[in-house]
PDB file of N, H, CA, C and O in Angstrom:
ATOM      1  N   MET A   1       3.957   8.734   9.394  1.00  0.00           N
ATOM      2  CA  MET A   1       3.547   7.824   8.706  1.00  0.00           C
ATOM      3  C   MET A   1       4.252   6.419   8.944  1.00  0.00           C
ATOM      4  O   MET A   1       5.373   6.336   9.446  1.00  0.00           O
ATOM      5  N   LYS A   2       3.738   5.668   8.668  1.00  0.00           N
ATOM      6  H   LYS A   2       2.827   5.735   8.260  1.00  0.00           H
ATOM      7  CA  LYS A   2       4.398   3.970   8.389  1.00  0.00           C
ATOM      8  C   LYS A   2       3.986   2.993   7.451  1.00  0.00           C
ATOM      9  O   LYS A   2       2.819   2.743   7.151  1.00  0.00           O
ATOM     10  N   GLU A   3       4.878   2.523   7.061  1.00  0.00           N
ATOM     11  H   GLU A   3       5.827   2.726   7.305  1.00  0.00           H
ATOM     12  CA  GLU A   3       4.785   2.340   5.663  1.00  0.00           C
ATOM     13  C   GLU A   3       4.037   0.440   6.086  1.00  0.00           C
ATOM     14  O   GLU A   3       4.492  -0.412   6.849  1.00  0.00           O
ATOM     15  N   LEU A   4       3.043   0.418   5.378  1.00  0.00           N
ATOM     16  H   LEU A   4       2.673   1.110   4.758  1.00  0.00           H
ATOM     17  CA  LEU A   4       1.989  -0.327   5.328  1.00  0.00           C
ATOM     18  C   LEU A   4       2.487  -1.908   4.506  1.00  0.00           C
ATOM     19  O   LEU A   4       2.869  -2.987   4.958  1.00  0.00           O
ATOM     20  N   LEU A   5       2.274  -1.432   3.227  1.00  0.00           N
ATOM     21  H   LEU A   5       1.963  -0.555   2.860  1.00  0.00           H
ATOM     22  CA  LEU A   5       2.620  -2.469   2.196  1.00  0.00           C
ATOM     23  C   LEU A   5       3.890  -1.824   1.130  1.00  0.00           C
ATOM     24  O   LEU A   5       4.232  -0.647   1.018  1.00  0.00           O
ATOM     25  N   ARG A   6       4.455  -3.085   0.388  1.00  0.00           N
ATOM     26  H   ARG A   6       4.177  -4.041   0.479  1.00  0.00           H
ATOM     27  CA  ARG A   6       5.241  -2.696  -0.763  1.00  0.00           C
ATOM     28  C   ARG A   6       5.302  -3.837  -1.848  1.00  0.00           C
ATOM     29  O   ARG A   6       5.693  -4.997  -1.715  1.00  0.00           O
ATOM     30  N   THR A   7       4.720  -3.072  -3.154  1.00  0.00           N
ATOM     31  H   THR A   7       4.403  -2.130  -3.262  1.00  0.00           H
ATOM     32  CA  THR A   7       4.851  -4.237  -3.834  1.00  0.00           C
ATOM     33  C   THR A   7       4.762  -3.449  -5.487  1.00  0.00           C
ATOM     34  O   THR A   7       4.215  -2.406  -5.846  1.00  0.00           O
ATOM     35  N   ASN A   8       5.338  -4.193  -6.028  1.00  0.00           N
ATOM     36  H   ASN A   8       5.782  -5.040  -5.736  1.00  0.00           H
ATOM     37  CA  ASN A   8       5.676  -3.725  -7.518  1.00  0.00           C
ATOM     38  C   ASN A   8       4.192  -4.179  -8.533  1.00  0.00           C
ATOM     39  O   ASN A   8       4.200  -4.176  -9.764  1.00  0.00           O
ATOM     40  N   ASP A   9       2.902  -4.576  -7.603  1.00  0.00           N
ATOM     41  H   ASP A   9       2.896  -4.578  -6.603  1.00  0.00           H
ATOM     42  CA  ASP A   9       2.076  -4.500  -8.670  1.00  0.00           C
ATOM     43  C   ASP A   9       1.073  -3.437  -8.297  1.00  0.00           C
ATOM     44  O   ASP A   9       0.481  -3.571  -7.226  1.00  0.00           O
ATOM     45  N   PRO A  10       0.785  -2.251  -9.171  1.00  0.00           N
ATOM     46  CA  PRO A  10      -0.146  -1.106  -8.832  1.00  0.00           C
ATOM     47  C   PRO A  10      -1.488  -1.520  -8.570  1.00  0.00           C
ATOM     48  O   PRO A  10      -2.148  -0.880  -7.751  1.00  0.00           O
ATOM     49  N   THR A  11      -2.038  -2.625  -9.230  1.00  0.00           N
ATOM     50  H   THR A  11      -1.502  -3.145  -9.896  1.00  0.00           H
ATOM     51  CA  THR A  11      -3.523  -2.794  -8.785  1.00  0.00           C
ATOM     52  C   THR A  11      -3.565  -3.734  -7.249  1.00  0.00           C
ATOM     53  O   THR A  11      -4.624  -4.191  -6.818  1.00  0.00           O
ATOM     54  N   VAL A  12      -3.022  -3.808  -6.961  1.00  0.00           N
ATOM     55  H   VAL A  12      -2.162  -3.437  -7.311  1.00  0.00           H
ATOM     56  CA  VAL A  12      -2.692  -4.240  -5.298  1.00  0.00           C
ATOM     57  C   VAL A  12      -2.831  -3.002  -4.512  1.00  0.00           C
ATOM     58  O   VAL A  12      -3.751  -2.906  -3.698  1.00  0.00           O
ATOM     59  N   ILE A  13      -1.851  -1.892  -4.724  1.00  0.00           N
ATOM     60  H   ILE A  13      -1.104  -1.970  -5.384  1.00  0.00           H
ATOM     61  CA  ILE A  13      -2.241  -0.760  -4.324  1.00  0.00           C
ATOM     62  C   ILE A  13      -3.287  -0.014  -4.078  1.00  0.00           C
ATOM     63  O   ILE A  13      -3.733   0.586  -3.101  1.00  0.00           O
ATOM     64  N   ALA A  14      -3.673  -0.225  -5.499  1.00  0.00           N
ATOM     65  H   ALA A  14      -3.310  -0.712  -6.293  1.00  0.00           H
ATOM     66  CA  ALA A  14      -5.505   0.432  -5.880  1.00  0.00           C
ATOM     67  C   ALA A  14      -6.284  -0.105  -4.843  1.00  0.00           C
ATOM     68  O   ALA A  14      -6.722   0.605  -3.937  1.00  0.00           O
ATOM     69  N   PHE A  15      -6.540  -1.649  -4.938  1.00  0.00           N
ATOM     70  H   PHE A  15      -6.184  -2.225  -5.673  1.00  0.00           H
ATOM     71  CA  PHE A  15      -7.092  -2.288  -4.077  1.00  0.00           C
ATOM     72  C   PHE A  15      -7.307  -1.906  -2.590  1.00  0.00           C
ATOM     73  O   PHE A  15      -8.344  -1.536  -2.040  1.00  0.00           O
ATOM     74  N   ALA A  16      -5.755  -2.135  -1.950  1.00  0.00           N
ATOM     75  H   ALA A  16      -4.912  -2.435  -2.397  1.00  0.00           H
ATOM     76  CA  ALA A  16      -5.223  -1.843  -0.719  1.00  0.00           C
ATOM     77  C   ALA A  16      -5.986  -0.196  -0.214  1.00  0.00           C
ATOM     78  O   ALA A  16      -6.409   0.055   0.915  1.00  0.00           O
ATOM     79  N   THR A  17      -5.988   0.502  -1.100  1.00  0.00           N
ATOM     80  H   THR A  17      -5.645   0.298  -2.016  1.00  0.00           H
ATOM     81  CA  THR A  17      -6.199   1.809  -1.098  1.00  0.00           C
ATOM     82  C   THR A  17      -8.353   2.170  -1.214  1.00  0.00           C
ATOM     83  O   THR A  17      -9.135   3.063  -0.887  1.00  0.00           O
ATOM     84  N   ALA A  18      -8.384   1.287  -1.645  1.00  0.00           N
ATOM     85  H   ALA A  18      -7.749   0.562  -1.910  1.00  0.00           H
ATOM     86  CA  ALA A  18     -10.059   1.504  -1.786  1.00  0.00           C
ATOM     87  C   ALA A  18     -10.522   0.861  -0.553  1.00  0.00           C
ATOM     88  O   ALA A  18     -11.382   1.460   0.092  1.00  0.00           O
ATOM     89  N   LEU A  19     -10.116  -0.187  -0.154  1.00  0.00           N
ATOM     90  H   LEU A  19      -9.417  -0.673  -0.677  1.00  0.00           H
ATOM     91  CA  LEU A  19     -10.344  -0.900   1.232  1.00  0.00           C
ATOM     92  C   LEU A  19     -10.438  -0.149   2.419  1.00  0.00           C
ATOM     93  O   LEU A  19     -11.379  -0.137   3.213  1.00  0.00           O
ATOM     94  N   LEU A  20      -8.864   0.783   2.495  1.00  0.00           N
ATOM     95  H   LEU A  20      -8.099   0.773   1.851  1.00  0.00           H
ATOM     96  CA  LEU A  20      -8.727   1.310   3.506  1.00  0.00           C
ATOM     97  C   LEU A  20      -9.585   2.579   3.612  1.00  0.00           C
ATOM     98  O   LEU A  20      -9.900   2.968   4.736  1.00  0.00           O
ATOM     99  N   ASP A  21     -10.066   3.386   2.307  1.00  0.00           N
ATOM    100  H   ASP A  21      -9.810   3.071   1.394  1.00  0.00           H
ATOM    101  CA  ASP A  21     -10.747   4.560   2.614  1.00  0.00           C
ATOM    102  C   ASP A  21     -12.085   4.170   2.700  1.00  0.00           C
ATOM    103  O   ASP A  21     -12.984   4.988   2.896  1.00  0.00           O
ATOM    104  N   GLY A  22     -12.325   2.653   2.531  1.00  0.00           N
ATOM    105  H   GLY A  22     -11.595   1.989   2.372  1.00  0.00           H
ATOM    106  CA  GLY A  22     -13.853   2.329   2.913  1.00  0.00           C
ATOM    107  C   GLY A  22     -13.884   2.225   4.469  1.00  0.00           C
ATOM    108  O   GLY A  22     -14.921   2.217   5.132  1.00  0.00           O
ATOM    109  N   GLU A  23     -12.569   2.143   4.988  1.00  0.00           N
ATOM    110  H   GLU A  23     -11.726   2.149   4.449  1.00  0.00           H
ATOM    111  CA  GLU A  23     -12.771   1.990   6.399  1.00  0.00           C
ATOM    112  C   GLU A  23     -12.297   3.432   6.992  1.00  0.00           C
ATOM    113  O   GLU A  23     -11.989   3.617   8.170  1.00  0.00           O
ATOM    114  N   GLY A  24     -12.295   4.044   6.357  1.00  0.00           N
ATOM    115  H   GLY A  24     -12.546   3.894   5.401  1.00  0.00           H
ATOM    116  CA  GLY A  24     -11.976   5.810   7.029  1.00  0.00           C
ATOM    117  C   GLY A  24     -10.435   5.919   6.980  1.00  0.00           C
ATOM    118  O   GLY A  24     -10.008   7.060   7.157  1.00  0.00           O
ATOM    119  N   ILE A  25      -9.619   5.051   6.794  1.00  0.00           N
ATOM    120  H   ILE A  25      -9.966   4.124   6.650  1.00  0.00           H
ATOM    121  CA  ILE A  25      -8.286   5.035   7.233  1.00  0.00           C
ATOM    122  C   ILE A  25      -7.366   5.647   5.651  1.00  0.00           C
ATOM    123  O   ILE A  25      -7.303   5.172   4.517  1.00  0.00           O
ATOM    124  N   THR A  26      -6.746   6.919   6.299  1.00  0.00           N
ATOM    125  H   THR A  26      -6.797   7.304   7.220  1.00  0.00           H
ATOM    126  CA  THR A  26      -6.029   7.641   5.201  1.00  0.00           C
ATOM    127  C   THR A  26      -4.445   7.069   4.927  1.00  0.00           C
ATOM    128  O   THR A  26      -3.596   6.732   5.753  1.00  0.00           O
ATOM    129  N   THR A  27      -4.376   7.096   3.209  1.00  0.00           N
ATOM    130  H   THR A  27      -5.066   7.369   2.538  1.00  0.00           H
ATOM    131  CA  THR A  27      -3.260   6.093   2.826  1.00  0.00           C
ATOM    132  C   THR A  27      -2.538   7.467   1.766  1.00  0.00           C
ATOM    133  O   THR A  27      -3.062   8.443   1.227  1.00  0.00           O
ATOM    134  N   PHE A  28      -1.324   7.028   1.806  1.00  0.00           N
ATOM    135  H   PHE A  28      -0.899   6.236   2.243  1.00  0.00           H
ATOM    136  CA  PHE A  28      -0.480   7.676   1.056  1.00  0.00           C
ATOM    137  C   PHE A  28       0.351   6.884   0.302  1.00  0.00           C
ATOM    138  O   PHE A  28       1.052   5.990   0.778  1.00  0.00           O
ATOM    139  N   ALA A  29       0.287   7.233  -1.044  1.00  0.00           N
ATOM    140  H   ALA A  29      -0.282   7.959  -1.430  1.00  0.00           H
ATOM    141  CA  ALA A  29       1.082   6.221  -1.725  1.00  0.00           C
ATOM    142  C   ALA A  29       2.437   6.840  -2.485  1.00  0.00           C
ATOM    143  O   ALA A  29       2.310   7.875  -3.139  1.00  0.00           O
ATOM    144  N   THR A  30       3.207   6.449  -2.424  1.00  0.00           N
ATOM    145  H   THR A  30       3.310   5.609  -1.892  1.00  0.00           H
ATOM    146  CA  THR A  30       4.682   6.618  -2.526  1.00  0.00           C
ATOM    147  C   THR A  30       5.376   5.920  -3.457  1.00  0.00           C
ATOM    148  O   THR A  30       5.238   4.697  -3.479  1.00  0.00           O
ATOM    149  N   ASP A  31       6.165   6.509  -4.305  1.00  0.00           N
ATOM    150  H   ASP A  31       6.278   7.503  -4.287  1.00  0.00           H
ATOM    151  CA  ASP A  31       7.296   5.995  -5.562  1.00  0.00           C
ATOM    152  C   ASP A  31       6.265   6.092  -6.157  1.00  0.00           C
ATOM    153  O   ASP A  31       5.969   4.931  -5.871  1.00  0.00           O
ATOM    154  N   VAL A  32       5.250   6.485  -6.856  1.00  0.00           N
ATOM    155  H   VAL A  32       5.491   7.427  -7.088  1.00  0.00           H
ATOM    156  CA  VAL A  32       4.346   5.978  -7.845  1.00  0.00           C
ATOM    157  C   VAL A  32       5.183   6.513  -8.953  1.00  0.00           C
ATOM    158  O   VAL A  32       5.665   5.672  -9.712  1.00  0.00           O
ATOM    159  N   HIS A  33       5.436   7.753  -9.171  1.00  0.00           N
ATOM    160  H   HIS A  33       5.045   8.436  -8.555  1.00  0.00           H
ATOM    161  CA  HIS A  33       6.117   7.874 -10.472  1.00  0.00           C
ATOM    162  C   HIS A  33       7.206   7.677 -10.658  1.00  0.00           C
ATOM    163  O   HIS A  33       7.830   8.382 -11.451  1.00  0.00           O
ATOM    164  N   MET A  34       7.810   6.615  -9.961  1.00  0.00           N
ATOM    165  H   MET A  34       7.303   6.042  -9.316  1.00  0.00           H
ATOM    166  CA  MET A  34       9.312   5.998 -10.089  1.00  0.00           C
ATOM    167  C   MET A  34       9.480   5.400 -11.409  1.00  0.00           C
ATOM    168  O   MET A  34      10.641   5.443 -11.815  1.00  0.00           O
ATOM    169  N   SER A  35       8.548   4.799 -12.262  1.00  0.00           N
ATOM    170  H   SER A  35       7.605   4.764 -11.933  1.00  0.00           H
ATOM    171  CA  SER A  35       8.273   4.274 -13.147  1.00  0.00           C
ATOM    172  C   SER A  35       8.666   4.971 -14.491  1.00  0.00           C
ATOM    173  O   SER A  35       8.872   4.340 -15.528  1.00  0.00           O
ATOM    174  N   THR A  36       8.770   6.676 -14.349  1.00  0.00           N
ATOM    175  H   THR A  36       8.602   7.189 -13.507  1.00  0.00           H
ATOM    176  CA  THR A  36       9.215   7.053 -15.552  1.00  0.00           C
ATOM    177  C   THR A  36      10.570   6.950 -15.252  1.00  0.00           C
ATOM    178  O   THR A  36      11.155   6.691 -16.304  1.00  0.00           O
ATOM    179  N   LEU A  37      11.448   7.038 -14.205  1.00  0.00           N
ATOM    180  H   LEU A  37      10.973   7.249 -13.350  1.00  0.00           H
ATOM    181  CA  LEU A  37      12.853   6.590 -14.311  1.00  0.00           C
ATOM    182  C   LEU A  37      13.160   5.545 -14.737  1.00  0.00           C
ATOM    183  O   LEU A  37      13.740   5.484 -15.821  1.00  0.00           O
ATOM    184  N   GLU A  38      12.892   4.525 -14.081  1.00  0.00           N
ATOM    185  H   GLU A  38      12.421   4.575 -13.200  1.00  0.00           H
ATOM    186  CA  GLU A  38      12.901   3.387 -14.510  1.00  0.00           C
ATOM    187  C   GLU A  38      12.281   2.562 -16.419  1.00  0.00           C
ATOM    188  O   GLU A  38      12.634   1.448 -16.809  1.00  0.00           O
ATOM    189  N   GLY A  39      11.618   3.259 -16.988  1.00  0.00           N
ATOM    190  H   GLY A  39      11.332   4.163 -16.671  1.00  0.00           H
ATOM    191  CA  GLY A  39      11.311   2.345 -18.189  1.00  0.00           C
ATOM    192  C   GLY A  39      10.234   2.183 -18.150  1.00  0.00           C
ATOM    193  O   GLY A  39       9.756   1.675 -19.165  1.00  0.00           O
ATOM    194  N   SER A  40       9.362   2.477 -17.106  1.00  0.00           N
ATOM    195  H   SER A  40       9.750   2.889 -16.282  1.00  0.00           H
ATOM    196  CA  SER A  40       8.101   1.743 -16.942  1.00  0.00           C
ATOM    197  C   SER A  40       8.057   0.090 -16.942  1.00  0.00           C
ATOM    198  O   SER A  40       7.083  -0.593 -17.258  1.00  0.00           O
ATOM    199  N   ILE A  41       9.235  -0.342 -16.548  1.00  0.00           N
ATOM    200  H   ILE A  41      10.027   0.213 -16.291  1.00  0.00           H
ATOM    201  CA  ILE A  41       8.922  -1.671 -16.211  1.00  0.00           C
ATOM    202  C   ILE A  41       8.784  -2.929 -15.043  1.00  0.00           C
ATOM    203  O   ILE A  41       9.002  -4.131 -14.886  1.00  0.00           O
ATOM    204  N   GLY A  42       8.278  -1.769 -14.384  1.00  0.00           N
ATOM    205  H   GLY A  42       8.101  -0.793 -14.511  1.00  0.00           H
ATOM    206  CA  GLY A  42       8.039  -2.411 -12.962  1.00  0.00           C
ATOM    207  C   GLY A  42       8.878  -2.829 -12.371  1.00  0.00           C
ATOM    208  O   GLY A  42       8.501  -3.804 -11.721  1.00  0.00           O
ATOM    209  N   ALA A  43      10.343  -2.492 -12.180  1.00  0.00           N
ATOM    210  H   ALA A  43      10.650  -1.701 -12.709  1.00  0.00           H
ATOM    211  CA  ALA A  43      11.139  -2.971 -10.904  1.00  0.00           C
ATOM    212  C   ALA A  43      11.260  -2.500  -9.659  1.00  0.00           C
ATOM    213  O   ALA A  43      11.686  -3.188  -8.731  1.00  0.00           O
ATOM    214  N   LEU A  44      10.937  -1.436  -9.564  1.00  0.00           N
ATOM    215  H   LEU A  44      10.591  -0.877 -10.317  1.00  0.00           H
ATOM    216  CA  LEU A  44      11.055  -0.637  -8.481  1.00  0.00           C
ATOM    217  C   LEU A  44       9.230  -0.390  -7.688  1.00  0.00           C
ATOM    218  O   LEU A  44       8.193   0.059  -8.175  1.00  0.00           O
ATOM    219  N   PRO A  45       9.579  -0.957  -6.264  1.00  0.00           N
ATOM    220  CA  PRO A  45       8.136  -1.165  -5.636  1.00  0.00           C
ATOM    221  C   PRO A  45       7.279   0.267  -5.411  1.00  0.00           C
ATOM    222  O   PRO A  45       7.657   1.362  -5.829  1.00  0.00           O
ATOM    223  N   ARG A  46       6.223   0.054  -4.767  1.00  0.00           N
ATOM    224  H   ARG A  46       5.915  -0.835  -4.427  1.00  0.00           H
ATOM    225  CA  ARG A  46       5.346   1.393  -4.665  1.00  0.00           C
ATOM    226  C   ARG A  46       5.311   0.906  -3.002  1.00  0.00           C
ATOM    227  O   ARG A  46       5.613  -0.213  -2.586  1.00  0.00           O
ATOM    228  N   ARG A  47       4.924   1.898  -2.314  1.00  0.00           N
ATOM    229  H   ARG A  47       4.679   2.807  -2.651  1.00  0.00           H
ATOM    230  CA  ARG A  47       4.722   1.715  -1.159  1.00  0.00           C
ATOM    231  C   ARG A  47       3.469   2.171  -0.649  1.00  0.00           C
ATOM    232  O   ARG A  47       3.114   2.872  -1.596  1.00  0.00           O
ATOM    233  N   LEU A  48       2.443   2.267   0.302  1.00  0.00           N
ATOM    234  H   LEU A  48       2.732   1.697   1.072  1.00  0.00           H
ATOM    235  CA  LEU A  48       1.149   2.694   0.736  1.00  0.00           C
ATOM    236  C   LEU A  48       1.511   2.590   2.207  1.00  0.00           C
ATOM    237  O   LEU A  48       1.710   1.621   2.940  1.00  0.00           O
ATOM    238  N   LEU A  49       1.535   4.158   2.440  1.00  0.00           N
ATOM    239  H   LEU A  49       1.374   4.946   1.845  1.00  0.00           H
ATOM    240  CA  LEU A  49       1.834   4.433   3.842  1.00  0.00           C
ATOM    241  C   LEU A  49       0.430   4.942   4.429  1.00  0.00           C
ATOM    242  O   LEU A  49      -0.380   5.590   3.766  1.00  0.00           O
ATOM    243  N   VAL A  50       0.232   4.502   5.962  1.00  0.00           N
ATOM    244  H   VAL A  50       0.890   3.976   6.501  1.00  0.00           H
ATOM    245  CA  VAL A  50      -0.716   4.934   6.791  1.00  0.00           C
ATOM    246  C   VAL A  50      -0.409   5.879   8.110  1.00  0.00           C
ATOM    247  O   VAL A  50       0.812   6.004   8.203  1.00  0.00           O
ATOM    248  N   ARG A  51      -0.948   6.433   8.932  1.00  0.00           N
ATOM    249  H   ARG A  51      -1.940   6.332   8.857  1.00  0.00           H
ATOM    250  CA  ARG A  51      -0.713   7.226  10.188  1.00  0.00           C
ATOM    251  C   ARG A  51      -0.140   6.089  11.172  1.00  0.00           C
ATOM    252  O   ARG A  51      -0.608   4.955  11.069  1.00  0.00           O
ATOM    253  N   ASP A  52       0.517   6.266  11.796  1.00  0.00           N
ATOM    254  H   ASP A  52       0.897   7.187  11.880  1.00  0.00           H
ATOM    255  CA  ASP A  52       1.230   5.521  12.982  1.00  0.00           C
ATOM    256  C   ASP A  52      -0.214   4.685  13.566  1.00  0.00           C
ATOM    257  O   ASP A  52      -0.549   3.507  13.687  1.00  0.00           O
ATOM    258  N   ASP A  53      -0.763   5.876  13.809  1.00  0.00           N
ATOM    259  H   ASP A  53      -0.490   6.833  13.710  1.00  0.00           H
ATOM    260  CA  ASP A  53      -2.542   5.233  15.091  1.00  0.00           C
ATOM    261  C   ASP A  53      -3.164   4.288  14.280  1.00  0.00           C
ATOM    262  O   ASP A  53      -3.971   3.545  14.837  1.00  0.00           O
ATOM    263  N   ASP A  54      -2.913   4.113  12.762  1.00  0.00           N
ATOM    264  H   ASP A  54      -2.257   4.717  12.310  1.00  0.00           H
ATOM    265  CA  ASP A  54      -3.705   3.509  11.923  1.00  0.00           C
ATOM    266  C   ASP A  54      -3.413   2.102  11.427  1.00  0.00           C
ATOM    267  O   ASP A  54      -4.163   1.326  10.835  1.00  0.00           O
ATOM    268  N   HIS A  55      -2.119   1.951  11.814  1.00  0.00           N
ATOM    269  H   HIS A  55      -1.509   2.582  12.295  1.00  0.00           H
ATOM    270  CA  HIS A  55      -1.459   1.005  11.180  1.00  0.00           C
ATOM    271  C   HIS A  55      -1.650  -0.366  11.662  1.00  0.00           C
ATOM    272  O   HIS A  55      -1.487  -1.282  10.857  1.00  0.00           O
ATOM    273  N   ALA A  56      -1.956  -0.605  12.799  1.00  0.00           N
ATOM    274  H   ALA A  56      -2.088   0.140  13.453  1.00  0.00           H
ATOM    275  CA  ALA A  56      -2.379  -2.162  13.244  1.00  0.00           C
ATOM    276  C   ALA A  56      -3.868  -2.212  12.811  1.00  0.00           C
ATOM    277  O   ALA A  56      -4.269  -3.363  12.640  1.00  0.00           O
ATOM    278  N   ARG A  57      -4.830  -1.182  12.580  1.00  0.00           N
ATOM    279  H   ARG A  57      -4.505  -0.247  12.719  1.00  0.00           H
ATOM    280  CA  ARG A  57      -6.209  -1.657  12.088  1.00  0.00           C
ATOM    281  C   ARG A  57      -6.172  -1.954  10.964  1.00  0.00           C
ATOM    282  O   ARG A  57      -6.846  -2.915  10.595  1.00  0.00           O
ATOM    283  N   ALA A  58      -5.212  -1.089   9.858  1.00  0.00           N
ATOM    284  H   ALA A  58      -4.664  -0.308  10.158  1.00  0.00           H
ATOM    285  CA  ALA A  58      -5.069  -1.162   8.831  1.00  0.00           C
ATOM    286  C   ALA A  58      -4.446  -2.415   7.974  1.00  0.00           C
ATOM    287  O   ALA A  58      -4.471  -2.558   6.751  1.00  0.00           O
ATOM    288  N   ARG A  59      -3.983  -3.122   8.783  1.00  0.00           N
ATOM    289  H   ARG A  59      -3.963  -3.006   9.776  1.00  0.00           H
ATOM    290  CA  ARG A  59      -3.018  -4.534   8.840  1.00  0.00           C
ATOM    291  C   ARG A  59      -4.317  -5.529   8.591  1.00  0.00           C
ATOM    292  O   ARG A  59      -4.632  -6.107   7.551  1.00  0.00           O
ATOM    293  N   ARG A  60      -5.105  -5.545  10.152  1.00  0.00           N
ATOM    294  H   ARG A  60      -4.849  -5.075  10.997  1.00  0.00           H
ATOM    295  CA  ARG A  60      -6.177  -6.185   9.858  1.00  0.00           C
ATOM    296  C   ARG A  60      -6.959  -6.182   8.547  1.00  0.00           C
ATOM    297  O   ARG A  60      -7.264  -7.283   8.088  1.00  0.00           O
ATOM    298  N   VAL A  61      -7.291  -5.168   7.941  1.00  0.00           N
ATOM    299  H   VAL A  61      -7.043  -4.273   8.315  1.00  0.00           H
ATOM    300  CA  VAL A  61      -8.094  -4.732   6.817  1.00  0.00           C
ATOM    301  C   VAL A  61      -7.530  -5.372   5.716  1.00  0.00           C
ATOM    302  O   VAL A  61      -8.252  -6.056   4.990  1.00  0.00           O
ATOM    303  N   LEU A  62      -6.099  -5.220   5.446  1.00  0.00           N
ATOM    304  H   LEU A  62      -5.513  -4.664   6.035  1.00  0.00           H
ATOM    305  CA  LEU A  62      -5.829  -6.117   4.197  1.00  0.00           C
ATOM    306  C   LEU A  62      -5.797  -7.529   4.738  1.00  0.00           C
ATOM    307  O   LEU A  62      -6.609  -8.231   4.135  1.00  0.00           O
ATOM    308  N   ALA A  63      -5.121  -8.184   5.684  1.00  0.00           N
ATOM    309  H   ALA A  63      -4.461  -7.614   6.174  1.00  0.00           H
ATOM    310  CA  ALA A  63      -5.203  -9.326   6.069  1.00  0.00           C
ATOM    311  C   ALA A  63      -6.896  -9.884   5.837  1.00  0.00           C
ATOM    312  O   ALA A  63      -7.077 -10.872   5.126  1.00  0.00           O
ATOM    313  N   ASP A  64      -7.727  -9.390   6.291  1.00  0.00           N
ATOM    314  H   ASP A  64      -7.580  -8.587   6.868  1.00  0.00           H
ATOM    315  CA  ASP A  64      -8.791 -10.050   6.415  1.00  0.00           C
ATOM    316  C   ASP A  64      -9.306 -10.039   4.760  1.00  0.00           C
ATOM    317  O   ASP A  64     -10.076 -10.908   4.351  1.00  0.00           O
ATOM    318  N   ASN A  65      -8.835  -9.060   3.961  1.00  0.00           N
ATOM    319  H   ASN A  65      -8.209  -8.355   4.293  1.00  0.00           H
ATOM    320  CA  ASN A  65      -8.963  -9.407   2.484  1.00  0.00           C
ATOM    321  C   ASN A  65      -8.043 -10.185   1.746  1.00  0.00           C
ATOM    322  O   ASN A  65      -8.090 -10.054   0.523  1.00  0.00           O
ATOM    323  N   ASP A  66      -6.849 -11.311   2.437  1.00  0.00           N
ATOM    324  H   ASP A  66      -6.811 -11.417   3.431  1.00  0.00           H
ATOM    325  CA  ASP A  66      -6.152 -11.702   1.692  1.00  0.00           C
ATOM    326  C   ASP A  66      -5.089 -11.043   1.136  1.00  0.00           C
ATOM    327  O   ASP A  66      -4.526 -11.656   0.228  1.00  0.00           O
ATOM    328  N   ILE A  67      -4.576  -9.767   1.480  1.00  0.00           N
ATOM    329  H   ILE A  67      -5.033  -9.269   2.217  1.00  0.00           H
ATOM    330  CA  ILE A  67      -3.577  -8.881   0.922  1.00  0.00           C
ATOM    331  C   ILE A  67      -2.344  -9.371   1.853  1.00  0.00           C
ATOM    332  O   ILE A  67      -2.639  -9.545   3.036  1.00  0.00           O
ATOM    333  N   ASP A  68      -1.189  -9.582   1.528  1.00  0.00           N
ATOM    334  H   ASP A  68      -0.949  -9.441   0.567  1.00  0.00           H
ATOM    335  CA  ASP A  68      -0.028  -9.934   2.208  1.00  0.00           C
ATOM    336  C   ASP A  68       0.733  -8.309   2.439  1.00  0.00           C
ATOM    337  O   ASP A  68       0.930  -7.565   1.478  1.00  0.00           O
ATOM    338  N   THR A  69       1.122  -7.916   3.940  1.00  0.00           N
ATOM    339  H   THR A  69       0.962  -8.520   4.721  1.00  0.00           H
ATOM    340  CA  THR A  69       1.625  -6.549   4.002  1.00  0.00           C
ATOM    341  C   THR A  69       3.399  -6.998   4.288  1.00  0.00           C
ATOM    342  O   THR A  69       4.218  -6.104   4.499  1.00  0.00           O
ATOM    343  N   GLY A  70       3.776  -8.353   4.259  1.00  0.00           N
ATOM    344  H   GLY A  70       3.111  -9.080   4.088  1.00  0.00           H
ATOM    345  CA  GLY A  70       4.892  -8.765   4.652  1.00  0.00           C
ATOM    346  C   GLY A  70       5.382  -9.005   6.147  1.00  0.00           C
ATOM    347  O   GLY A  70       6.466  -9.534   6.394  1.00  0.00           O
ATOM    348  N   ASP A  71       4.503  -8.579   7.110  1.00  0.00           N
ATOM    349  H   ASP A  71       3.622  -8.150   6.910  1.00  0.00           H
ATOM    350  CA  ASP A  71       4.632  -8.208   8.094  1.00  0.00           C
ATOM    351  C   ASP A  71       4.862  -9.454   9.248  1.00  0.00           C
ATOM    352  O   ASP A  71       5.236  -9.314  10.413  1.00  0.00           O
ATOM    353  N   GLY A  72       4.526 -10.671   8.558  1.00  0.00           N
ATOM    354  H   GLY A  72       4.222 -10.785   7.612  1.00  0.00           H
ATOM    355  CA  GLY A  72       4.389 -11.954   9.035  1.00  0.00           C
ATOM    356  C   GLY A  72       3.055 -12.034   9.869  1.00  0.00           C
ATOM    357  O   GLY A  72       2.721 -13.094  10.398  1.00  0.00           O
TER     358      GLY A  72
END
């Protein structure tokens, strides 16, 4: 698994997951329950992972939908 996206905005994770699911790319969201430890203030970013083989295609899907993956 390879990190695709890191954000503090849970709506971006949800949107990216929906887009990638529609393309048949399996995702895994990490750090989803960290808000319990931080007091729900949104300080800790959530990450979205994809299989190594799907990473390049997933980046293109997100870029086509104006979601910045931070990879330049």
